[in-house]
C-alpha positions as CSV (number, residue, x, y, z in Angstrom):
1,X,11.4,6.6,-10.6
2,X,7.9,8.6,-10.3
3,X,6.7,11.1,-7.7
4,X,3.1,11.2,-7.1
5,X,0.2,13.1,-5.4
6,X,-2.3,10.6,-3.3
7,X,-5.0,13.3,-3.6
8,X,-4.3,13.9,-7.5
9,X,-4.8,10.0,-8.2
10,X,-8.1,9.2,-10.7
11,X,-10.4,7.5,-8.5
12,X,-12.4,4.1,-10.1
13,X,-15.8,3.2,-8.1
14,X,-16.4,-0.1,-7.4
15,X,-18.6,-2.2,-9.0
16,X,-20.6,-3.1,-6.1
17,X,-20.7,0.6,-5.1
18,X,-19.1,-0.3,-1.9
19,X,-16.2,2.3,-2.6
20,X,-13.4,3.9,-4.7
21,X,-9.8,2.4,-5.6
22,X,-7.1,5.1,-6.7
23,X,-4.4,2.9,-8.1
24,X,-1.0,4.0,-7.4
25,X,0.8,1.6,-9.7
26,X,0.4,-1.9,-11.4
27,X,3.3,-3.7,-12.6
28,X,4.3,-4.7,-15.2
29,X,2.7,-1.6,-17.3
30,X,-0.6,-3.0,-18.4
31,X,-1.0,-6.1,-17.0
32,X,-4.5,-7.2,-16.0
33,X,-6.1,-7.9,-12.3
34,X,-5.5,-11.8,-13.2
35,X,-1.7,-10.8,-14.8
36,X,-0.4,-8.0,-12.2
37,X,3.0,-9.2,-10.6
38,X,2.4,-6.1,-7.9
39,X,-0.2,-3.5,-7.2
40,X,-0.4,-0.9,-4.7
41,X,-3.5,1.4,-4.5
42,X,-5.2,3.4,-2.2
43,X,-8.7,2.6,-1.3
44,X,-12.1,4.6,0.0
45,X,-14.5,2.2,1.7
46,X,-17.6,3.6,1.9
47,X,-20.0,1.0,2.9
48,X,-19.8,-3.0,4.2
49,X,-19.7,-5.3,1.8
50,X,-17.9,-8.2,0.2
51,X,-14.0,-8.1,-0.6
52,X,-13.0,-9.6,-3.8
53,X,-11.2,-13.0,-3.4
54,X,-7.9,-13.1,-5.4
55,X,-6.3,-16.5,-5.7
56,X,-2.9,-16.8,-6.0
57,X,-2.1,-13.5,-4.6
58,X,-1.0,-11.7,-1.0
59,X,-2.2,-8.8,0.5
60,X,-1.1,-6.3,3.3
61,X,-3.5,-3.4,4.4
62,X,-2.9,-0.5,6.5
63,X,-5.5,1.5,7.6
64,X,-4.6,5.6,6.5
65,X,-7.7,7.2,8.5
66,X,-11.7,6.5,9.7
67,X,-13.2,3.9,12.0
68,X,-11.5,1.0,10.1
69,X,-13.1,-2.3,9.3
70,X,-13.9,-5.8,10.9
71,X,-12.6,-8.3,8.1
72,X,-13.4,-12.0,8.3
73,X,-13.8,-15.0,6.0
74,X,-16.8,-17.8,6.0
75,X,-14.0,-20.3,7.2
76,X,-12.5,-18.0,9.9
77,X,-9.7,-18.3,8.4
78,X,-9.1,-14.7,8.7
79,X,-11.2,-12.7,11.8
80,X,-9.0,-9.5,11.9
81,X,-10.1,-6.1,13.2
82,X,-8.6,-3.4,11.4
83,X,-9.2,-0.3,13.5
84,X,-5.8,0.9,14.3
85,X,-4.2,3.4,11.8
86,X,-0.9,2.7,9.8
87,X,-0.3,-1.1,11.6
88,X,-0.1,-3.3,8.3
89,X,-2.2,-6.3,8.2
90,X,-0.7,-9.2,5.7
91,X,-3.0,-11.9,4.8
92,X,-3.9,-14.2,1.7
93,X,-5.9,-13.0,-0.7
94,X,-7.7,-16.3,-2.1
95,X,-10.1,-16.1,0.4
96,X,-12.9,-13.8,-0.2
97,X,-13.7,-11.5,2.6
98,X,-16.7,-10.0,4.1
99,X,-16.0,-6.0,5.7
100,X,-17.8,-4.5,7.7
101,X,-17.5,-0.7,9.1
102,X,-17.2,0.1,12.5
103,X,-18.3,3.7,12.0
104,X,-17.7,5.7,9.2
105,X,-15.9,5.7,6.0
106,X,-12.1,4.5,6.0
107,X,-9.4,4.9,3.3
108,X,-6.6,2.2,3.3
109,X,-3.2,1.7,1.4
110,X,-3.4,-1.9,-0.2
111,X,-0.7,-3.6,-1.2
112,X,-1.4,-6.7,-3.3
113,X,1.9,-9.1,-4.5
114,X,1.6,-12.3,-7.0
115,X,2.9,-15.2,-4.8
116,X,6.1,-17.0,-5.9
117,X,6.9,-13.7,-7.6
118,X,7.3,-10.8,-5.3
119,X,7.0,-10.5,-1.4
120,X,6.1,-7.5,0.4
121,X,7.4,-5.7,3.3
122,X,5.7,-2.6,4.4
123,X,6.9,-0.4,7.2
124,X,5.7,2.6,9.0
125,X,8.6,5.3,10.2
126,X,8.6,8.5,12.5
127,X,11.4,10.8,11.9
128,X,14.9,10.4,11.8
129,X,16.4,8.7,8.8
130,X,15.4,5.4,6.4
131,X,17.2,4.2,3.8
132,X,15.9,1.0,1.0
133,X,17.7,-1.0,-1.0
134,X,14.8,-3.1,-2.7
135,X,14.5,-3.7,-6.1
136,X,11.4,-2.1,-6.4
137,X,9.1,0.2,-3.5
138,X,7.3,2.8,-2.3
139,X,7.4,6.1,-0.1
140,X,4.2,7.6,0.9
141,X,4.4,10.3,3.4
142,X,1.7,10.2,5.9
143,X,3.0,13.4,7.9
144,X,5.6,16.1,7.9
145,X,8.1,16.5,5.0
146,X,11.1,13.8,4.1
147,X,14.1,14.8,2.0
148,X,15.6,12.9,-0.6
149,X,18.9,14.4,-0.7
150,X,20.5,12.2,-4.0
151,X,17.7,13.4,-6.0
152,X,17.4,17.1,-4.3
153,X,13.7,16.4,-4.3
154,X,11.2,16.2,-1.2
155,X,7.9,14.2,0.0
156,X,5.5,16.7,1.6
157,X,2.0,15.1,3.7
158,X,-1.0,16.9,1.3
159,X,1.2,17.7,-1.3
160,X,3.8,15.8,-3.3
161,X,3.4,13.0,-1.0
162,X,4.4,9.6,-2.7
163,X,7.1,8.3,-5.0
164,X,7.6,4.4,-6.2
165,X,10.5,3.1,-7.9
166,X,10.1,0.1,-10.6
167,X,13.8,-1.0,-11.1
168,X,16.6,-1.1,-8.8
169,X,18.2,2.2,-7.8
170,X,21.8,1.3,-8.2
171,X,22.3,2.6,-4.8
172,X,20.4,2.6,-1.1
173,X,17.4,4.9,-1.2
174,X,17.7,7.3,1.5
175,X,15.0,9.6,2.8
176,X,15.6,11.9,5.9
177,X,12.7,13.6,8.0
178,X,12.6,17.3,8.5
179,X,11.7,16.7,12.0
180,X,10.9,13.6,14.8
181,X,7.1,13.8,14.2
182,X,7.4,13.2,10.2
183,X,5.3,10.0,9.8
184,X,6.6,7.7,6.3
185,X,5.2,4.3,5.1
186,X,7.8,2.3,2.9
187,X,6.7,-0.3,0.8
188,X,9.7,-2.9,-0.5
189,X,9.3,-5.0,-3.1
190,X,12.2,-8.1,-3.8
191,X,11.5,-10.8,-6.5
192,X,11.4,-14.2,-4.6
193,X,14.2,-16.5,-6.3
194,X,12.9,-19.5,-8.8
195,X,13.0,-22.7,-7.2
196,X,15.6,-24.9,-8.8
């Protein structure tokens, strides 16, 4: 398991100059953009422009802040207004998209999984207790603080706000909110059983 602070992740500029990407984790280690099984990143979209296509990849994008974007494919297979924070949108990475800002710059969480290898489920949790038993995954605190009793650790928005794991924890991972207003993003990743 690896804790991280999203604000401290290095930001790499896009080739087209339209934004930056902070890679949280890419699995397996050292995998290229063409060979990863799954990848999670945080993007800052600074200007309108194209979204690259990723053949054989499924994507889930979640607006974290800003005015949002309009995602549209030339063949009309995707036409989505990503303008409400913390509402995950799943789509195929096979098609190149045009991305139009709906106002100022936007920030989003991107989850990409290799189709046929890994499936992702992105959920939002406000207050209470969350239990995850996925073999791999990620937690990101967006408001308040979340306690991990078994690890004597805490995720806190604005500080050490994230945790990811790349192997089954052995027992379900439990996190508990400090108040009913605390907000957590959970990404559960499951390997897809091979077809026989």
